[in-house]
C-alpha positions as a Markdown table, in Angstrom:
| # | Residue | x | y | z |
|---|---|---|---|---|
| 1 | Met | 132.9 | 85.6 | 186.5 |
| 2 | Arg | 135.2 | 84.1 | 183.9 |
| 3 | Thr | 133.2 | 80.8 | 184.1 |
| 4 | Leu | 130.0 | 82.7 | 183.5 |
| 5 | Leu | 131.4 | 84.5 | 180.5 |
| 6 | Cys | 132.5 | 81.2 | 179.0 |
| 7 | Ile | 129.1 | 79.7 | 179.5 |
| 8 | Leu | 127.5 | 82.8 | 177.9 |
| 9 | Val | 129.8 | 82.6 | 174.8 |
| 10 | Leu | 129.1 | 78.9 | 174.4 |
| 11 | Gly | 125.4 | 79.4 | 174.6 |
| 12 | Leu | 125.4 | 82.3 | 172.3 |
| 13 | Gly | 127.4 | 80.3 | 169.8 |
| 14 | Leu | 124.8 | 77.5 | 169.9 |
| 15 | Leu | 122.1 | 80.1 | 169.2 |
| 16 | Cys | 123.9 | 81.7 | 166.4 |
| 17 | Ala | 125.0 | 78.3 | 164.9 |
| 18 | Arg | 121.4 | 77.3 | 164.3 |
| 19 | Pro | 121.0 | 76.9 | 160.5 |
| 20 | Thr | 118.9 | 79.7 | 159.0 |
| 21 | Thr | 118.3 | 80.9 | 155.5 |
| 22 | Ala | 120.8 | 83.7 | 154.6 |
| 23 | Ile | 118.3 | 85.7 | 152.6 |
| 24 | Ala | 114.7 | 84.8 | 152.0 |
| 25 | Ser | 114.1 | 83.7 | 148.4 |
| 26 | Thr | 112.1 | 86.1 | 146.2 |
| 27 | Asp | 109.2 | 83.7 | 145.9 |
| 28 | Thr | 108.8 | 83.1 | 149.7 |
| 29 | Trp | 106.4 | 86.1 | 150.2 |
| 30 | Pro | 104.1 | 85.2 | 147.3 |
| 31 | Arg | 104.0 | 81.6 | 148.4 |
| 32 | Ala | 103.1 | 82.7 | 151.9 |
| 33 | Leu | 100.3 | 85.0 | 150.7 |
| 34 | Ala | 98.9 | 82.2 | 148.5 |
| 35 | Leu | 98.8 | 79.8 | 151.5 |
| 36 | Met | 97.2 | 82.4 | 153.7 |
| 37 | Ala | 94.5 | 83.1 | 151.0 |
| 38 | Glu | 93.8 | 79.3 | 151.0 |
| 39 | Glu | 93.6 | 79.4 | 154.8 |
| 40 | Gln | 96.5 | 77.0 | 155.1 |
| 41 | Phe | 97.9 | 78.9 | 158.1 |
| 42 | Ala | 100.0 | 76.1 | 159.5 |
| 43 | Ala | 101.8 | 75.7 | 156.1 |
| 44 | Ala | 102.3 | 79.5 | 155.8 |
| 45 | Leu | 103.7 | 79.8 | 159.3 |
| 46 | Pro | 107.3 | 78.7 | 158.7 |
| 47 | Leu | 107.6 | 80.9 | 155.6 |
| 48 | Leu | 106.4 | 83.9 | 157.5 |
| 49 | Glu | 108.7 | 83.1 | 160.5 |
| 50 | Arg | 111.6 | 83.0 | 158.0 |
| 51 | Leu | 110.6 | 86.4 | 156.5 |
| 52 | Val | 110.3 | 88.1 | 159.9 |
| 53 | Ser | 113.6 | 86.7 | 161.0 |
| 54 | Glu | 115.4 | 88.0 | 157.9 |
| 55 | Tyr | 113.5 | 91.3 | 157.7 |
| 56 | Pro | 112.4 | 92.2 | 161.3 |
| 57 | Asn | 111.5 | 95.8 | 160.4 |
| 58 | Asn | 109.0 | 94.9 | 157.6 |
| 59 | Lys | 105.5 | 95.6 | 158.8 |
| 60 | Asn | 103.8 | 93.5 | 156.2 |
| 61 | Phe | 105.8 | 90.3 | 157.0 |
| 62 | Arg | 105.2 | 90.8 | 160.7 |
| 63 | Phe | 101.5 | 91.5 | 160.4 |
| 64 | Glu | 100.8 | 88.4 | 158.2 |
| 65 | Leu | 102.8 | 86.3 | 160.8 |
| 66 | Ala | 100.5 | 87.7 | 163.5 |
| 67 | Val | 97.4 | 86.8 | 161.5 |
| 68 | Ala | 98.6 | 83.3 | 160.9 |
| 69 | Leu | 99.3 | 82.9 | 164.7 |
| 70 | Phe | 95.9 | 84.4 | 165.4 |
| 71 | His | 94.1 | 81.8 | 163.2 |
| 72 | Leu | 96.2 | 79.0 | 164.8 |
| 73 | Glu | 95.0 | 80.3 | 168.2 |
| 74 | Arg | 98.6 | 81.1 | 169.4 |
| 75 | Asp | 97.3 | 84.3 | 171.0 |
| 76 | Phe | 100.2 | 85.3 | 173.1 |
| 77 | Arg | 102.6 | 85.4 | 170.2 |
| 78 | Ala | 100.0 | 86.9 | 167.9 |
| 79 | Lys | 99.4 | 89.7 | 170.4 |
| 80 | Trp | 103.2 | 90.4 | 170.7 |
| 81 | His | 103.7 | 90.7 | 167.0 |
| 82 | Leu | 100.6 | 92.9 | 166.6 |
| 83 | Glu | 101.8 | 95.2 | 169.3 |
| 84 | Gln | 105.2 | 95.4 | 167.7 |
| 85 | Ala | 103.7 | 96.1 | 164.3 |
| 86 | Arg | 102.2 | 99.3 | 165.9 |
| 87 | Gly | 105.8 | 100.7 | 165.9 |
| 88 | Ala | 105.8 | 100.8 | 162.1 |
| 89 | Arg | 104.5 | 103.6 | 160.0 |
| 90 | Leu | 100.9 | 102.3 | 159.7 |
| 91 | Thr | 98.2 | 104.0 | 157.7 |
| 92 | Ala | 95.0 | 104.8 | 159.6 |
| 93 | Ala | 93.3 | 101.8 | 158.0 |
| 94 | Glu | 96.2 | 99.5 | 158.9 |
| 95 | Ala | 96.1 | 100.7 | 162.5 |
| 96 | Arg | 92.4 | 100.0 | 162.8 |
| 97 | Val | 92.9 | 96.5 | 161.6 |
| 98 | Val | 95.7 | 95.9 | 164.1 |
| 99 | Glu | 93.5 | 97.2 | 166.9 |
| 100 | Arg | 90.6 | 95.0 | 165.8 |
| 101 | Phe | 92.7 | 91.8 | 166.0 |
| 102 | Leu | 94.0 | 92.8 | 169.4 |
| 103 | Ala | 90.4 | 93.3 | 170.6 |
| 104 | Gln | 89.4 | 89.9 | 169.2 |
| 105 | Ile | 92.3 | 88.3 | 171.1 |
| 106 | Ala | 91.3 | 90.0 | 174.3 |
| 107 | Ala | 87.6 | 88.9 | 173.9 |
| 108 | Arg | 88.0 | 85.3 | 172.9 |
| 109 | Ser | 90.5 | 84.0 | 175.5 |
| 110 | Asp | 89.3 | 83.2 | 179.0 |
| 111 | Trp | 92.4 | 81.3 | 180.1 |
| 112 | Thr | 96.0 | 82.4 | 180.0 |
| 113 | Ala | 99.0 | 80.6 | 181.5 |
| 114 | Ser | 102.8 | 81.0 | 181.6 |
| 115 | Phe | 105.7 | 78.9 | 182.9 |
| 116 | Thr | 109.4 | 79.6 | 183.2 |
| 117 | Ile | 112.2 | 77.4 | 184.7 |
| 118 | Ala | 115.7 | 78.8 | 185.0 |
| 119 | Leu | 119.1 | 77.6 | 186.3 |
| 120 | Lys | 120.9 | 80.6 | 187.9 |
| 121 | Pro | 124.6 | 80.3 | 188.9 |
| 122 | Glu | 125.7 | 83.3 | 191.0 |
| 123 | Ser | 129.0 | 84.5 | 192.4 |
| 124 | Asn | 127.3 | 85.7 | 195.6 |
| 125 | Ala | 124.0 | 83.8 | 195.9 |
| 126 | Ser | 123.2 | 85.0 | 199.4 |
| 127 | Gln | 124.1 | 88.6 | 198.6 |
| 128 | Lys | 126.5 | 89.0 | 201.5 |
| 129 | Thr | 129.7 | 91.0 | 202.0 |
| 130 | Ser | 133.0 | 89.8 | 200.7 |
| 131 | Ala | 134.9 | 91.5 | 203.5 |
| 132 | Glu | 136.6 | 89.2 | 206.1 |
| 133 | Thr | 136.4 | 91.7 | 209.0 |
| 134 | Val | 134.0 | 94.3 | 210.2 |
| 135 | Ser | 134.6 | 97.2 | 212.6 |
| 136 | Leu | 132.2 | 97.7 | 215.6 |
| 137 | Gly | 132.9 | 100.3 | 218.2 |
| 138 | Gly | 136.5 | 100.6 | 217.1 |
| 139 | Leu | 137.1 | 96.9 | 217.3 |
| 140 | Asp | 137.7 | 94.6 | 214.3 |
| 141 | Phe | 135.7 | 91.3 | 214.2 |
| 142 | Thr | 136.4 | 88.4 | 211.9 |
| 143 | Leu | 133.3 | 87.1 | 210.0 |
| 144 | Leu | 132.6 | 83.4 | 209.9 |
| 145 | Pro | 132.6 | 81.9 | 206.4 |
| 146 | Asp | 128.8 | 81.5 | 206.4 |
| 147 | Ala | 128.5 | 85.2 | 206.9 |
| 148 | Arg | 130.5 | 86.1 | 203.8 |
| 149 | Ala | 129.9 | 86.0 | 200.0 |
| 150 | Ala | 129.9 | 82.5 | 198.4 |
| 151 | Pro | 129.0 | 81.2 | 195.0 |
| 152 | Gly | 125.8 | 79.2 | 194.5 |
| 153 | Thr | 123.3 | 77.9 | 192.0 |
| 154 | Ser | 119.6 | 78.2 | 192.3 |
| 155 | Val | 116.7 | 76.7 | 190.3 |
| 156 | Leu | 113.9 | 79.3 | 189.7 |
| 157 | Val | 110.4 | 78.4 | 188.7 |
| 158 | Thr | 107.7 | 81.0 | 188.0 |
| 159 | Ala | 104.2 | 80.1 | 186.8 |
| 160 | Gly | 100.9 | 81.8 | 186.4 |
| 161 | Leu | 97.3 | 80.8 | 185.6 |
| 162 | Glu | 94.5 | 83.2 | 185.0 |
| 163 | Tyr | 90.8 | 82.7 | 184.3 |
| 164 | Ser | 88.8 | 85.8 | 183.0 |
| 165 | Pro | 85.2 | 84.9 | 182.1 |
| 166 | Arg | 83.2 | 87.6 | 180.5 |
| 167 | Ile | 80.2 | 89.0 | 182.4 |
| 168 | Thr | 79.0 | 91.7 | 180.0 |
| 169 | Glu | 80.6 | 93.3 | 177.0 |
| 170 | Ser | 82.6 | 95.6 | 179.2 |
| 171 | Trp | 83.1 | 93.6 | 182.4 |
| 172 | Lys | 85.1 | 90.5 | 183.2 |
| 173 | Ala | 85.8 | 88.5 | 186.3 |
| 174 | Arg | 89.5 | 87.8 | 187.0 |
| 175 | Phe | 90.8 | 84.9 | 189.0 |
| 176 | Ser | 94.6 | 84.2 | 189.1 |
| 177 | Leu | 97.2 | 82.1 | 190.8 |
| 178 | Asn | 100.9 | 82.9 | 190.6 |
| 179 | Thr | 103.9 | 81.2 | 192.1 |
| 180 | His | 107.6 | 82.0 | 192.4 |
| 181 | Leu | 109.9 | 79.2 | 193.6 |
| 182 | Arg | 113.6 | 79.4 | 194.4 |
| 183 | Tyr | 115.4 | 76.2 | 195.2 |
| 184 | Asn | 119.0 | 76.2 | 196.4 |
| 185 | Glu | 121.2 | 73.5 | 198.0 |
| 186 | Arg | 121.4 | 75.8 | 201.1 |
| 187 | Asp | 118.2 | 75.7 | 203.1 |
| 188 | Ser | 118.4 | 79.4 | 204.0 |
| 189 | Leu | 118.3 | 80.5 | 200.3 |
| 190 | Arg | 115.1 | 78.5 | 199.5 |
| 191 | Asp | 112.1 | 80.9 | 199.0 |
| 192 | Tyr | 108.6 | 79.8 | 197.8 |
| 193 | Gln | 105.8 | 82.3 | 197.2 |
| 194 | Leu | 102.2 | 81.6 | 196.2 |
| 195 | Thr | 99.6 | 84.4 | 195.5 |
| 196 | Gly | 96.0 | 84.2 | 194.6 |
| 197 | Arg | 93.8 | 87.1 | 193.3 |
| 198 | Ala | 90.1 | 87.6 | 192.6 |
| 199 | Gly | 88.5 | 90.6 | 191.1 |
| 200 | Leu | 86.8 | 92.4 | 188.2 |
| 201 | Gln | 88.0 | 94.1 | 185.1 |
| 202 | Tyr | 86.3 | 97.0 | 183.3 |
| 203 | Thr | 87.2 | 97.5 | 179.6 |
| 204 | Pro | 85.2 | 100.5 | 178.2 |
| 205 | His | 87.0 | 100.2 | 174.9 |
| 206 | Ala | 90.0 | 98.4 | 173.3 |
| 207 | Arg | 92.5 | 101.0 | 174.4 |
| 208 | Ser | 91.9 | 101.0 | 178.2 |
| 209 | Ala | 91.3 | 98.5 | 181.0 |
| 210 | Thr | 91.0 | 98.9 | 184.7 |
| 211 | Ser | 91.0 | 96.0 | 187.2 |
| 212 | Gly | 90.9 | 95.5 | 191.0 |
| 213 | Gly | 90.1 | 93.0 | 193.7 |
| 214 | Ile | 91.4 | 91.1 | 196.7 |
| 215 | Gln | 94.5 | 89.0 | 197.1 |
| 216 | Tyr | 96.0 | 86.5 | 199.5 |
| 217 | Gly | 99.6 | 85.3 | 199.6 |
| 218 | His | 101.7 | 82.8 | 201.4 |
| 219 | Arg | 105.5 | 82.6 | 201.7 |
| 220 | Trp | 107.9 | 79.9 | 202.8 |
| 221 | Val | 111.6 | 80.5 | 203.6 |
| 222 | Gly | 114.0 | 77.7 | 204.3 |
| 223 | Asp | 111.2 | 75.1 | 203.9 |
| 224 | Thr | 109.2 | 76.6 | 206.8 |
| 225 | Pro | 106.2 | 79.0 | 206.8 |
| 226 | Tyr | 107.5 | 82.6 | 206.9 |
| 227 | Ser | 104.5 | 85.0 | 206.3 |
| 228 | Arg | 101.0 | 85.5 | 205.0 |
| 229 | Thr | 99.8 | 88.6 | 203.2 |
| 230 | Asn | 96.2 | 89.7 | 202.5 |
| 231 | Gly | 95.0 | 92.9 | 200.9 |
| 232 | Val | 93.6 | 94.6 | 197.8 |
| 233 | Trp | 95.1 | 95.4 | 194.4 |
| 234 | Ala | 94.3 | 97.6 | 191.4 |
| 235 | Glu | 95.7 | 97.9 | 187.9 |
| 236 | His | 95.1 | 100.3 | 185.0 |
| 237 | Ala | 96.5 | 99.8 | 181.4 |
| 238 | Arg | 96.1 | 102.3 | 178.6 |
| 239 | Leu | 97.4 | 102.8 | 175.1 |
| 240 | Ile | 99.2 | 106.1 | 174.6 |
| 241 | Gly | 99.0 | 107.3 | 171.0 |
| 242 | Ala | 99.9 | 104.8 | 168.3 |
| 243 | Arg | 103.1 | 103.3 | 169.9 |
| 244 | Gly | 102.9 | 103.6 | 173.7 |
| 245 | Gln | 101.4 | 101.6 | 176.5 |
| 246 | Leu | 101.1 | 102.7 | 180.1 |
| 247 | His | 100.5 | 100.3 | 183.0 |
| 248 | Val | 100.0 | 101.3 | 186.7 |
| 249 | Gly | 99.5 | 99.0 | 189.6 |
| 250 | Leu | 98.8 | 99.3 | 193.3 |
| 251 | Asp | 99.0 | 96.7 | 196.0 |
| 252 | Leu | 97.9 | 97.4 | 199.6 |
| 253 | Gly | 98.4 | 94.5 | 202.1 |
| 254 | Arg | 98.9 | 93.5 | 205.7 |
| 255 | Ile | 101.7 | 91.1 | 206.5 |
| 256 | His | 101.2 | 88.4 | 209.2 |
| 257 | Ser | 104.5 | 86.8 | 210.2 |
| 258 | Asp | 104.8 | 83.1 | 210.9 |
| 259 | Val | 108.1 | 83.7 | 212.6 |
| 260 | Ala | 109.1 | 85.8 | 215.6 |
| 261 | Leu | 108.4 | 89.1 | 213.8 |
| 262 | Pro | 105.6 | 91.6 | 214.4 |
| 263 | Arg | 102.8 | 92.3 | 212.0 |
| 264 | Gly | 103.2 | 95.0 | 209.4 |
| 265 | Arg | 101.9 | 96.7 | 206.3 |
| 266 | Arg | 103.2 | 96.8 | 202.7 |
| 267 | Asp | 102.0 | 99.3 | 200.1 |
| 268 | Leu | 103.5 | 99.0 | 196.6 |
| 269 | Leu | 103.0 | 101.4 | 193.6 |
| 270 | Thr | 104.3 | 100.3 | 190.2 |
| 271 | Ala | 104.3 | 102.0 | 186.8 |
| 272 | Ser | 105.7 | 101.2 | 183.4 |
| 273 | Tyr | 105.7 | 102.7 | 180.0 |
| 274 | Ala | 106.6 | 100.7 | 176.8 |
| 275 | His | 107.2 | 102.6 | 173.6 |
| 276 | Ile | 107.4 | 100.7 | 170.3 |
| 277 | Val | 110.2 | 102.5 | 168.4 |
| 278 | Ser | 109.9 | 100.4 | 165.3 |
| 279 | Ser | 108.8 | 97.0 | 164.3 |
| 280 | Asn | 112.0 | 95.5 | 165.6 |
| 281 | Ala | 112.7 | 97.7 | 168.6 |
| 282 | Arg | 111.0 | 98.8 | 171.8 |
| 283 | Val | 112.0 | 100.8 | 175.0 |
| 284 | Thr | 110.4 | 100.1 | 178.4 |
| 285 | Leu | 110.7 | 102.4 | 181.4 |
| 286 | Ser | 109.5 | 101.0 | 184.7 |
| 287 | Gly | 109.6 | 102.1 | 188.3 |
| 288 | Tyr | 108.2 | 101.3 | 191.8 |
| 289 | Phe | 107.8 | 102.8 | 195.2 |
| 290 | Glu | 107.3 | 100.5 | 198.2 |
| 291 | His | 106.6 | 101.5 | 201.8 |
| 292 | Thr | 106.6 | 99.0 | 204.7 |
| 293 | Ser | 105.6 | 99.7 | 208.3 |
| 294 | Gly | 105.9 | 97.8 | 211.6 |
| 295 | Ser | 107.3 | 98.0 | 215.1 |
| 296 | Leu | 110.9 | 97.2 | 214.1 |
| 297 | Pro | 112.2 | 100.4 | 212.5 |
| 298 | Asn | 115.4 | 98.8 | 211.2 |
| 299 | Leu | 113.4 | 96.3 | 209.1 |
| 300 | Val | 110.9 | 98.6 | 207.5 |
| 301 | Gly | 111.1 | 101.8 | 205.5 |
| 302 | Thr | 110.9 | 102.7 | 201.8 |
| 303 | Lys | 112.2 | 101.1 | 198.7 |
| 304 | Lys | 112.1 | 102.6 | 195.2 |
| 305 | Gly | 113.7 | 101.9 | 191.9 |
| 306 | Leu | 113.8 | 102.7 | 188.2 |
| 307 | Asn | 114.6 | 100.3 | 185.3 |
| 308 | Val | 115.2 | 101.0 | 181.6 |
| 309 | Ala | 115.1 | 98.1 | 179.1 |
| 310 | Val | 115.8 | 98.2 | 175.4 |
| 311 | Leu | 114.8 | 95.3 | 173.1 |
| 312 | Tyr | 116.1 | 94.9 | 169.6 |
| 313 | Ala | 115.5 | 92.3 | 166.9 |
| 314 | Trp | 118.5 | 91.7 | 164.6 |
| 315 | Gln | 118.4 | 90.5 | 161.0 |
| 316 | Gly | 118.6 | 86.7 | 161.1 |
| 317 | Gly | 116.4 | 86.1 | 164.2 |
| 318 | Leu | 118.7 | 87.1 | 167.1 |
| 319 | Met | 116.9 | 89.0 | 169.9 |
| 320 | Thr | 118.8 | 91.1 | 172.4 |
| 321 | Ser | 117.7 | 93.1 | 175.4 |
| 322 | Leu | 119.7 | 95.4 | 177.7 |
| 323 | Gln | 118.4 | 96.3 | 181.2 |
| 324 | Leu | 119.8 | 99.0 | 183.6 |
| 325 | Gly | 118.4 | 99.5 | 187.0 |
| 326 | Gln | 118.9 | 101.8 | 190.1 |
| 327 | His | 117.3 | 100.8 | 193.4 |
| 328 | Phe | 117.2 | 102.5 | 196.8 |
| 329 | Asp | 116.5 | 101.0 | 200.2 |
| 330 | Asp | 116.1 | 103.5 | 203.1 |
| 331 | Arg | 115.2 | 102.1 | 206.5 |
| 332 | Ala | 113.1 | 103.9 | 209.1 |
| 333 | Gly | 115.4 | 103.3 | 212.2 |
| 334 | Pro | 119.0 | 102.6 | 213.2 |
| 335 | Glu | 120.6 | 99.2 | 213.1 |
| 336 | Pro | 121.2 | 98.0 | 216.7 |
| 337 | Leu | 124.8 | 96.9 | 216.1 |
| 338 | Phe | 126.0 | 99.9 | 214.1 |
| 339 | Gly | 123.8 | 102.7 | 215.5 |
| 340 | Met | 123.1 | 104.1 | 211.9 |
| 341 | Thr | 119.9 | 104.1 | 209.9 |
| 342 | Arg | 120.6 | 101.9 | 206.8 |
| 343 | Glu | 120.7 | 103.4 | 203.4 |
| 344 | Asp | 121.4 | 101.2 | 200.4 |
| 345 | Thr | 121.9 | 102.0 | 196.7 |
| 346 | Arg | 121.9 | 99.0 | 194.3 |
| 347 | Thr | 122.8 | 99.2 | 190.6 |
| 348 | Ser | 122.1 | 96.4 | 188.2 |
| 349 | Leu | 122.9 | 95.7 | 184.6 |
| 350 | Ser | 121.9 | 92.7 | 182.6 |
| 351 | Ala | 121.8 | 91.5 | 179.0 |
| 352 | Thr | 119.2 | 89.0 | 177.6 |
| 353 | Ile | 119.8 | 87.0 | 174.4 |
| 354 | Tyr | 117.6 | 84.5 | 172.6 |
| 355 | His | 116.8 | 83.4 | 169.0 |
| 356 | Arg | 113.2 | 84.0 | 167.9 |
| 357 | Asp | 113.3 | 80.8 | 165.7 |
| 358 | Leu | 114.7 | 78.5 | 168.3 |
| 359 | Ser | 112.2 | 76.5 | 170.3 |
| 360 | Leu | 112.4 | 73.3 | 172.3 |
| 361 | Ser | 108.9 | 71.7 | 172.5 |
| 362 | Gly | 107.4 | 75.1 | 172.5 |
| 363 | Phe | 109.8 | 76.5 | 175.1 |
| 364 | Ala | 112.1 | 79.4 | 174.2 |
| 365 | Pro | 115.6 | 79.1 | 175.6 |
| 366 | Thr | 117.1 | 82.3 | 176.9 |
| 367 | Leu | 120.4 | 83.5 | 178.3 |
| 368 | Val | 120.6 | 86.3 | 180.8 |
| 369 | Leu | 124.0 | 87.7 | 182.0 |
| 370 | Gly | 124.0 | 90.2 | 184.8 |
| 371 | Ile | 125.9 | 92.1 | 187.4 |
| 372 | Glu | 124.8 | 94.0 | 190.5 |
| 373 | Glu | 126.5 | 96.2 | 193.1 |
| 374 | Asn | 125.0 | 97.2 | 196.4 |
| 375 | Arg | 126.6 | 100.1 | 198.3 |
| 376 | Ser | 125.5 | 100.8 | 201.9 |
| 377 | Asn | 126.4 | 102.8 | 204.9 |
| 378 | Ile | 126.2 | 99.5 | 206.8 |
| 379 | Pro | 129.4 | 97.4 | 206.1 |
| 380 | Leu | 127.6 | 94.0 | 206.3 |
| 381 | Ala | 125.1 | 95.1 | 203.6 |
| 382 | Arg | 127.7 | 95.9 | 200.9 |
| 383 | Tyr | 128.1 | 93.3 | 198.2 |
| 384 | Asp | 128.8 | 92.5 | 194.6 |
| 385 | Asn | 127.2 | 89.8 | 192.5 |
| 386 | Gln | 127.5 | 88.3 | 189.0 |
| 387 | Phe | 125.0 | 85.9 | 187.6 |
| 388 | Leu | 124.0 | 83.9 | 184.6 |
| 389 | Ser | 120.5 | 82.7 | 184.1 |
| 390 | Ile | 119.7 | 79.9 | 181.6 |
| 391 | Arg | 116.0 | 79.6 | 181.3 |
| 392 | Leu | 113.1 | 78.0 | 179.3 |
| 393 | Thr | 110.0 | 80.1 | 178.9 |
| 394 | Arg | 106.6 | 79.4 | 177.5 |
| 395 | Asn | 103.3 | 81.4 | 177.4 |
| 396 | Phe | 100.1 | 79.6 | 176.6 |
């Protein structure tokens, strides 16, 4: 843990040491407006970036930055700033302008993509117990080193590509491909997942959208095929008032194992609500409920969890986010070795730090420091873990 803290402090120092203007000069805003009026959006962009970094809660600076990004067709960033601007005290006319820009972004973009690569050192990469012995039937057994907690470092890659061609004014087709890859020096910790979706999206107006369709996924564990999943999915997103956004998702699927495990079902319900507190702060509450079924009761059951995340933009460009989560795993039947039905409670806490003006060839470097603790009535399932994720993220 001490090593992780040292790396975090070093990385934070690099972020904060990046030269920035202490206070934007008084003529920066007039110069930026003049360039915008002349449609020199690329020239106005660095001036507006500087103003938003120095004054993150100023709705006028943030809105003009979003407009510049919109005209430069950097839609992902433009959308983020427009949504964040909704947290300011907008007049009715200003709110309508923001909604119009958001609708134009949604209408003109058929392709969206994202890519993230991260290096993740962990104190307990395999999430195993740190105990050296375990008691079974009144007898103590010594665990082999491979069965106990050990540090490790993984490389994580997540990527997504979506194509959404418009069919009518209210209907779109949706085709997406998403992947999550975890590479580790240890074969047993390698996990590769690939999921494809196809469906339709109905958008009756700019404040609501409903999607649904079919999906197919493939998973490899330890470099060998592990399972295949096919099923249906549905999503609904809606703006709540002037500052809130609700998102609900449902996945229903059948799991076909490629190893010596029986077939099963997996039903997952997710929900999240994001509230824009101000132009430089937002709070997100998210939760999930997952039910799996199959012929091995000790491997199936219900999982549920709740997460709270708070994002805050500081004067000078530093962005911080704090996430707190509570997760529960209740199995349907007893463990053969212990004769008890497994019940786990996992608590997680993490902090995310990045600088909004720092970019490496379009990628945003981010630091995430986290801890997690799993408490279980099964001794082998109890563990603690600390991790540091150093990642580069880009949305297209």
